[in-house]
C-alpha positions as CSV (number, residue, x, y, z in Angstrom):
1,X,3.3,-30.1,-13.1
2,X,4.5,-28.0,-16.1
3,X,5.4,-24.3,-15.3
4,X,3.4,-23.3,-18.4
5,X,0.4,-21.0,-17.8
6,X,-2.7,-23.1,-16.9
7,X,-6.2,-22.1,-17.0
8,X,-8.2,-21.3,-13.9
9,X,-10.2,-24.5,-14.4
10,X,-7.0,-26.5,-14.6
11,X,-5.7,-24.9,-11.4
12,X,-8.9,-25.8,-9.5
13,X,-8.9,-29.3,-11.0
14,X,-5.2,-29.8,-9.8
15,X,-6.3,-29.1,-6.2
16,X,-9.3,-31.3,-6.6
17,X,-7.2,-34.1,-7.6
18,X,-4.9,-33.8,-4.7
19,X,-6.3,-36.3,-2.2
20,X,-4.4,-34.8,0.7
21,X,-6.0,-31.3,0.4
22,X,-9.5,-30.9,2.1
23,X,-11.1,-27.7,3.4
24,X,-13.8,-25.2,3.8
25,X,-14.9,-22.1,1.8
26,X,-16.7,-19.1,3.4
27,X,-17.5,-16.2,1.2
28,X,-19.3,-12.9,1.9
29,X,-20.4,-10.2,-0.5
30,X,-19.7,-11.4,-4.1
31,X,-21.2,-14.8,-4.4
32,X,-19.3,-18.0,-4.1
33,X,-17.0,-16.9,-6.9
34,X,-14.0,-18.9,-5.7
35,X,-15.8,-22.1,-4.6
36,X,-17.7,-22.1,-7.9
37,X,-14.5,-22.8,-9.9
38,X,-13.8,-25.9,-7.8
39,X,-17.3,-27.2,-8.2
40,X,-17.2,-26.7,-12.0
41,X,-13.7,-28.3,-12.3
42,X,-14.9,-31.7,-11.2
43,X,-14.0,-34.0,-8.3
44,X,-14.9,-31.2,-5.9
45,X,-16.1,-33.7,-3.3
46,X,-12.4,-34.7,-2.8
47,X,-11.6,-31.1,-1.8
48,X,-14.6,-29.3,-0.4
49,X,-15.8,-30.2,3.0
50,X,-18.2,-27.2,3.2
51,X,-19.0,-24.1,1.2
52,X,-21.1,-21.3,2.5
53,X,-22.2,-17.6,2.0
54,X,-23.3,-15.6,5.1
55,X,-24.9,-12.7,3.3
56,X,-27.4,-11.7,5.9
57,X,-25.7,-9.6,8.5
58,X,-27.6,-11.1,11.4
59,X,-26.6,-14.6,10.2
60,X,-23.1,-13.5,9.7
61,X,-22.9,-12.0,13.2
62,X,-24.2,-15.1,14.8
63,X,-21.6,-17.2,13.1
64,X,-18.6,-15.0,13.4
65,X,-19.5,-12.4,16.0
66,X,-20.1,-8.7,15.4
67,X,-17.2,-6.3,14.8
68,X,-16.6,-3.5,17.1
69,X,-16.6,-1.1,14.2
70,X,-19.7,-2.6,12.8
71,X,-18.0,-3.3,9.4
72,X,-18.1,-6.6,7.4
73,X,-15.4,-5.9,4.8
74,X,-12.5,-5.6,7.0
75,X,-9.4,-7.7,8.1
76,X,-10.8,-8.5,11.5
77,X,-13.8,-10.1,10.0
78,X,-11.6,-12.2,7.6
79,X,-9.5,-13.3,10.6
80,X,-12.6,-14.6,12.5
81,X,-13.9,-16.5,9.3
82,X,-10.5,-18.2,9.0
83,X,-10.2,-19.1,12.6
84,X,-13.9,-20.3,12.9
85,X,-13.8,-22.5,9.7
86,X,-10.4,-23.9,10.3
87,X,-11.1,-24.8,13.9
88,X,-14.4,-26.5,12.9
89,X,-12.5,-28.7,10.3
90,X,-10.0,-29.8,12.9
91,X,-12.5,-30.4,15.6
92,X,-14.9,-32.4,13.4
93,X,-12.5,-34.2,11.0
94,X,-9.0,-34.6,12.5
95,X,-9.8,-37.9,14.3
96,X,-11.3,-39.3,11.3
97,X,-8.8,-38.3,8.7
98,X,-6.2,-36.0,10.1
99,X,-3.3,-38.4,9.7
100,X,-3.5,-38.3,6.0
101,X,-5.0,-34.7,5.3
102,X,-3.7,-31.4,5.0
103,X,-6.6,-29.1,6.0
104,X,-7.3,-25.6,4.7
105,X,-9.9,-22.9,5.1
106,X,-10.5,-20.2,2.5
107,X,-12.4,-17.1,3.2
108,X,-13.2,-13.7,1.6
109,X,-15.3,-10.7,2.5
110,X,-16.0,-8.3,-0.3
111,X,-17.9,-5.3,-1.4
112,X,-18.5,-5.2,-5.2
113,X,-19.4,-1.9,-6.9
114,X,-21.1,-0.5,-10.0
115,X,-20.5,2.5,-12.3
116,X,-22.6,4.4,-9.9
117,X,-20.8,3.2,-6.8
118,X,-17.4,2.1,-7.9
119,X,-15.7,1.3,-4.7
120,X,-15.0,-2.5,-5.0
121,X,-12.6,-4.0,-2.5
122,X,-12.2,-7.0,-0.2
123,X,-10.1,-9.1,2.1
124,X,-9.2,-12.6,1.1
125,X,-7.1,-15.3,2.9
126,X,-6.2,-18.8,3.4
127,X,-5.2,-20.9,6.4
128,X,-3.6,-24.2,5.5
129,X,-1.4,-27.1,6.7
130,X,1.8,-28.1,4.7
131,X,1.7,-31.5,6.2
132,X,-1.0,-33.7,8.0
133,X,-1.5,-32.5,11.6
134,X,1.2,-29.8,11.1
135,X,1.0,-26.2,12.2
136,X,-1.0,-23.7,10.1
137,X,0.2,-20.9,7.8
138,X,-1.8,-17.8,6.9
139,X,-1.7,-15.7,3.7
140,X,-4.0,-12.6,3.7
141,X,-4.6,-10.1,0.9
142,X,-6.4,-6.8,0.7
143,X,-7.5,-6.2,-2.9
144,X,-9.3,-3.7,-5.1
145,X,-11.0,-4.7,-8.3
146,X,-10.9,-2.1,-11.1
147,X,-13.5,-3.4,-13.6
148,X,-16.6,-1.2,-13.9
149,X,-19.2,-4.0,-13.9
150,X,-20.1,-6.2,-10.9
151,X,-19.9,-9.4,-13.0
152,X,-16.4,-8.6,-14.2
153,X,-15.4,-7.9,-10.6
154,X,-16.8,-11.2,-9.5
155,X,-14.9,-13.1,-12.2
156,X,-11.6,-11.4,-11.3
157,X,-12.2,-12.3,-7.6
158,X,-12.9,-15.9,-8.5
159,X,-9.6,-16.2,-10.6
160,X,-7.6,-14.4,-7.9
161,X,-9.0,-16.8,-5.2
162,X,-8.2,-19.9,-7.1
163,X,-4.7,-18.6,-7.8
164,X,-4.2,-17.8,-4.1
165,X,-5.2,-21.4,-3.1
166,X,-3.1,-23.0,-5.6
167,X,0.0,-20.8,-5.1
168,X,-0.2,-21.5,-1.3
169,X,-0.2,-25.2,-1.9
170,X,2.2,-25.4,-4.7
171,X,4.1,-22.1,-5.3
172,X,5.7,-21.2,-2.0
173,X,9.1,-22.5,-3.1
174,X,10.1,-18.8,-3.7
175,X,8.4,-15.4,-3.4
176,X,8.9,-14.8,-7.1
177,X,7.2,-18.0,-8.1
178,X,4.3,-17.3,-5.7
179,X,3.7,-13.8,-7.1
180,X,3.7,-15.1,-10.7
181,X,1.1,-17.7,-9.9
182,X,-1.0,-15.2,-7.9
183,X,-1.8,-13.0,-10.9
184,X,-2.0,-15.7,-13.6
185,X,-4.9,-15.3,-16.0
186,X,-5.6,-11.8,-14.8
187,X,-5.3,-8.8,-17.0
188,X,-2.8,-6.1,-16.1
189,X,-4.4,-3.7,-13.6
190,X,-7.6,-5.7,-13.2
191,X,-6.8,-6.4,-9.6
192,X,-4.8,-4.2,-7.3
193,X,-3.3,-6.1,-4.3
194,X,-2.4,-3.3,-1.9
195,X,-1.6,-5.4,1.2
196,X,-0.2,-8.8,1.7
197,X,0.6,-10.7,5.0
198,X,2.3,-13.9,5.6
199,X,2.7,-15.9,8.8
200,X,3.5,-19.5,9.8
201,X,6.4,-21.8,10.0
202,X,6.5,-22.7,6.3
203,X,6.5,-19.1,5.1
204,X,9.7,-17.9,6.8
205,X,11.2,-16.7,3.6
206,X,8.2,-14.5,2.9
207,X,9.1,-11.3,4.8
208,X,6.1,-9.0,4.9
209,X,7.7,-5.8,4.2
210,X,9.9,-7.2,1.3
211,X,6.9,-8.8,-0.3
212,X,4.8,-5.6,-0.2
213,X,7.6,-3.5,-1.7
214,X,7.8,-6.2,-4.4
215,X,4.1,-5.6,-5.1
216,X,4.8,-2.0,-5.7
217,X,7.9,-2.7,-7.7
218,X,6.0,-5.1,-10.0
219,X,3.1,-2.5,-10.4
220,X,0.6,-4.9,-8.7
221,X,0.0,-2.3,-6.0
222,X,-0.1,1.4,-6.5
223,X,1.5,2.1,-3.1
224,X,2.3,0.4,0.2
225,X,2.1,2.1,3.6
226,X,4.6,1.1,6.3
227,X,4.3,2.0,10.1
228,X,7.5,3.0,12.0
229,X,8.1,-0.5,13.1
230,X,8.0,-1.6,9.5
231,X,4.7,-3.3,9.6
232,X,2.6,-3.0,6.4
233,X,-0.7,-1.1,7.0
234,X,-4.1,-1.0,5.2
235,X,-4.3,2.5,3.8
236,X,-8.0,3.0,4.4
237,X,-7.7,2.0,8.1
238,X,-4.6,4.1,8.7
239,X,-5.6,7.4,7.2
240,X,-9.4,7.5,7.2
241,X,-10.8,10.8,8.7
242,X,-7.2,12.2,9.1
243,X,-5.7,15.3,7.6
244,X,-2.4,14.4,5.9
245,X,0.9,16.2,5.5
246,X,3.0,14.4,2.9
247,X,6.7,15.0,2.2
248,X,8.3,13.5,-0.7
249,X,11.9,12.7,-0.8
250,X,14.7,10.0,-1.4
251,X,15.7,10.2,2.4
252,X,19.2,8.7,1.7
253,X,19.6,9.8,4.4
254,X,16.9,11.6,6.4
255,X,18.4,15.0,7.5
256,X,17.7,17.7,10.1
257,X,16.3,19.8,7.3
258,X,13.7,17.1,6.5
259,X,12.8,17.1,10.2
260,X,12.4,20.9,10.2
261,X,10.2,20.8,7.1
262,X,7.9,18.3,8.6
263,X,7.8,20.2,12.0
264,X,6.8,23.4,10.4
265,X,4.4,21.8,7.9
266,X,2.5,20.0,10.7
267,X,2.3,23.3,12.7
268,X,0.8,25.0,9.6
269,X,-1.7,22.2,8.8
270,X,-2.9,21.8,12.4
271,X,-3.6,25.6,12.3
272,X,-5.5,25.5,9.0
273,X,-7.2,22.1,9.0
274,X,-10.0,23.3,11.4
275,X,-10.8,26.2,9.0
276,X,-10.9,23.8,6.0
277,X,-13.3,21.4,7.4
278,X,-16.2,21.4,9.9
279,X,-15.1,18.0,11.4
280,X,-12.5,17.4,13.9
281,X,-9.5,15.9,12.4
282,X,-6.2,14.3,13.5
283,X,-3.1,15.4,11.6
284,X,-0.8,12.7,10.3
285,X,2.6,13.1,8.6
286,X,3.6,10.8,5.9
287,X,7.0,10.6,4.3
288,X,6.6,9.4,0.7
289,X,9.2,7.6,-1.4
290,X,8.5,7.1,-5.2
291,X,9.6,3.7,-6.4
292,X,12.2,4.2,-9.1
293,X,11.0,3.5,-12.6
294,X,12.2,0.0,-13.7
295,X,13.6,-0.7,-10.2
296,X,15.5,-3.9,-9.9
297,X,14.9,-6.5,-7.1
298,X,18.4,-5.8,-5.8
299,X,17.5,-2.3,-5.0
300,X,14.9,-3.2,-2.4
301,X,17.5,-3.5,0.5
302,X,18.5,0.1,0.1
303,X,14.7,1.0,0.2
304,X,14.4,-1.0,3.3
305,X,17.3,0.9,4.9
306,X,15.4,4.2,4.2
307,X,12.3,2.8,5.7
308,X,14.3,1.7,8.9
309,X,15.7,5.3,9.1
310,X,12.4,6.9,8.8
311,X,10.9,4.5,11.2
312,X,13.7,5.3,13.7
313,X,12.4,8.9,13.5
314,X,8.7,7.7,14.2
315,X,7.5,8.3,10.6
316,X,5.0,6.3,8.6
317,X,6.2,5.9,5.0
318,X,4.3,5.5,1.8
319,X,6.3,3.8,-1.0
320,X,4.4,4.7,-4.3
321,X,4.2,4.5,-8.0
322,X,3.2,8.1,-8.4
323,X,5.9,10.4,-9.9
324,X,3.3,13.0,-10.5
325,X,1.6,14.6,-7.5
326,X,-1.9,14.8,-9.0
327,X,-2.0,11.0,-9.2
328,X,-0.8,10.8,-5.5
329,X,-3.6,13.1,-4.7
330,X,-6.2,11.0,-6.5
331,X,-5.0,7.9,-4.7
332,X,-5.2,9.5,-1.3
333,X,-8.6,10.8,-2.0
334,X,-9.8,7.1,-2.3
335,X,-9.3,7.0,1.5
336,X,-9.8,10.3,3.1
337,X,-11.6,13.4,2.0
338,X,-10.0,15.5,4.8
339,X,-7.5,18.4,4.3
340,X,-4.2,17.4,2.8
341,X,-1.0,19.4,2.3
342,X,2.0,18.4,0.1
343,X,5.2,20.0,1.2
344,X,8.3,20.6,-0.8
345,X,11.4,22.8,-0.9
346,X,11.2,26.0,-3.0
347,X,13.9,24.6,-5.4
348,X,11.5,21.8,-6.6
349,X,8.8,24.3,-7.8
350,X,10.2,24.6,-11.3
351,X,9.6,20.7,-11.7
352,X,6.1,21.0,-10.6
353,X,5.4,23.6,-13.3
354,X,7.4,22.0,-16.0
355,X,5.1,21.2,-19.1
356,X,6.8,17.9,-20.0
357,X,5.2,15.6,-17.3
358,X,1.7,16.7,-18.3
359,X,2.2,16.1,-22.1
360,X,-0.2,13.1,-22.1
361,X,-3.1,15.3,-20.7
362,X,-5.3,17.0,-23.1
363,X,-5.3,20.0,-20.9
364,X,-1.6,20.0,-20.3
365,X,-0.2,21.7,-17.2
366,X,-3.4,23.4,-16.5
367,X,-5.2,20.0,-16.3
368,X,-2.5,18.4,-14.3
369,X,-2.4,21.2,-11.8
370,X,-6.1,21.4,-11.7
371,X,-6.4,17.8,-10.7
372,X,-3.9,18.6,-7.9
373,X,-5.3,21.5,-6.2
374,X,-8.7,22.1,-4.6
375,X,-10.0,23.7,-1.4
376,X,-9.0,20.7,0.6
377,X,-5.5,20.2,-1.0
378,X,-2.6,22.6,-0.7
379,X,1.0,22.9,-1.4
380,X,3.3,24.1,1.4
381,X,6.7,25.6,0.3
382,X,9.8,25.5,2.6
383,X,12.6,28.0,1.8
384,X,15.6,26.8,-0.1
385,X,18.3,28.5,1.6
386,X,22.0,28.5,0.9
387,X,24.9,30.7,1.9
388,X,24.2,32.9,-1.2
389,X,20.4,32.8,-1.9
390,X,17.0,31.9,-0.3
391,X,14.3,30.8,-2.6
392,X,10.5,30.9,-1.5
393,X,7.2,30.6,-3.1
394,X,6.8,34.4,-3.0
395,X,9.9,35.1,-5.2
396,X,9.4,32.1,-7.6
397,X,7.9,32.5,-11.0
398,X,7.6,29.9,-13.7
399,X,8.5,30.7,-17.3
400,X,5.9,31.2,-20.0
401,X,2.1,30.7,-19.6
402,X,2.6,28.7,-16.4
403,X,3.4,32.0,-14.6
404,X,-0.4,33.0,-14.7
405,X,-1.4,29.4,-13.5
406,X,1.0,29.9,-10.7
407,X,-0.3,33.3,-9.8
408,X,-3.9,32.0,-9.8
409,X,-3.0,29.2,-7.2
410,X,-1.1,31.7,-5.1
411,X,-4.0,34.0,-5.1
412,X,-6.2,31.2,-3.9
413,X,-3.9,30.4,-1.1
414,X,-3.4,26.9,-2.4
415,X,0.5,27.4,-2.6
416,X,1.8,28.8,0.6
417,X,5.1,29.7,2.2
418,X,5.3,28.1,5.6
419,X,8.5,29.6,6.8
420,X,10.4,32.9,6.0
421,X,14.2,32.8,5.3
422,X,15.1,34.1,8.7
423,X,13.3,31.1,10.4
424,X,15.1,28.5,8.2
425,X,18.6,27.2,8.3
426,X,20.6,26.2,5.2
427,X,18.7,23.5,3.2
428,X,20.6,20.2,3.1
429,X,19.5,17.7,0.5
430,X,20.3,14.0,1.0
431,X,22.7,14.1,-1.8
432,X,24.7,16.8,-0.2
433,X,24.9,14.8,3.1
434,X,26.0,11.6,1.1
435,X,28.9,13.5,-0.5
436,X,30.2,14.4,2.9
437,X,29.9,10.8,4.1
438,X,31.7,9.5,1.1
439,X,34.5,12.1,1.6
440,X,34.7,10.9,5.3
441,X,33.9,14.5,6.3
442,X,32.5,14.0,9.8
443,X,30.5,17.3,9.5
444,X,27.7,15.2,8.1
445,X,27.0,14.1,11.7
446,X,25.8,17.5,12.5
447,X,23.2,17.5,9.6
448,X,21.5,14.1,10.5
449,X,19.4,13.1,13.6
450,X,21.1,10.8,16.0
451,X,19.0,7.7,15.4
452,X,19.7,8.0,11.6
453,X,23.6,8.5,12.4
454,X,23.5,5.3,14.4
455,X,21.8,3.3,11.7
456,X,24.2,4.7,9.0
457,X,27.3,3.6,11.1
458,X,25.9,0.3,12.1
459,X,25.0,-0.8,8.7
460,X,27.7,1.0,6.8
461,X,25.4,2.4,4.2
462,X,25.3,5.4,1.9
463,X,29.0,5.7,1.5
464,X,29.9,5.4,5.2
């Protein structure tokens, strides 16, 4: 087949004409939007063994079993759907046609929205064989549809589902080709793919962490969350109902200063969170790394080193496309309404109140900061201490009209010092430590936690 862009109908027809492909479709929540394309393309009887929608909750539970959390749009429900439908195919059809057929099961479970209830997201996946009677492979996505109208959301879901099926069958020669095929015929930003998982013997080149970082790099995802062990996590499941402390940095490498910032920030938020909400809440720390603008594919290994270093310290890490804090805040609020604190060194305050980043907003700096702060969102400031000076939120004052804005947020206790100069040591930035490493000055080892020292030496990174 030509590598030129093909229509969704042409993609579905290509699958229908492949006599070795045969499978089942199970779709919940947004109509049979994916199967519909295969029916309309023609020759669907050569591809579709069964197509079904289990809309009624009781029916759905009878078929797939009830989830412990009572939800239907979740990864565990998708996993049950794929397992059930694929197992039925093998049990019912393998003896008759297994020797010449590569079976597959496609499933999705989706909540569409409207302008009044705009939350539209879902899970989508495929389980398939690459050869007759071979082992199966799984590809699973979590997606958010950004169109306002339900019909548009359904259309986007249908296109994405056809793309996923065709890319799984014919586009796994390389991760780059797979991603290109996955978003074909979709408008930029129409679908956000914020989680992707690959498993199976034929997908060894599709390393989950690297693929999710690539989603962020390409702008197909706004952010990706990683557990300390490197596993990609669904943001909603990981942070729902939790208060969050977020520290942004490059973490090349993570220093003892970073550790103290998080330690003091957590103590502050744990003390304040119960006063900010009537609900009991767990406090979770996130380290955040902003994906560099126009980052190249070759830069991802360095990013993975940073994730491993943070993971060695037990931290969850968010890799995002949010250079501005108010956009990060808006993203977090999609998943949890609980108290949140951003934490930074006092030397970074001038950048937060710089007018240039807010030039595209009608209200300028006032609008940008107004979108950032509320009664549930605060900024914690850690002293920037050197041998000569010590900067804090108390002594900082931005230039020009921003000074009054700053005083207002200080008066509202939305910008707070979390440590005095006497309780803080000299502030060591990652760049300062890297200079020592490059100079072969072993004093850097006194500024970095032991697990990170070990990783730097083992991998010979950041100038070592």
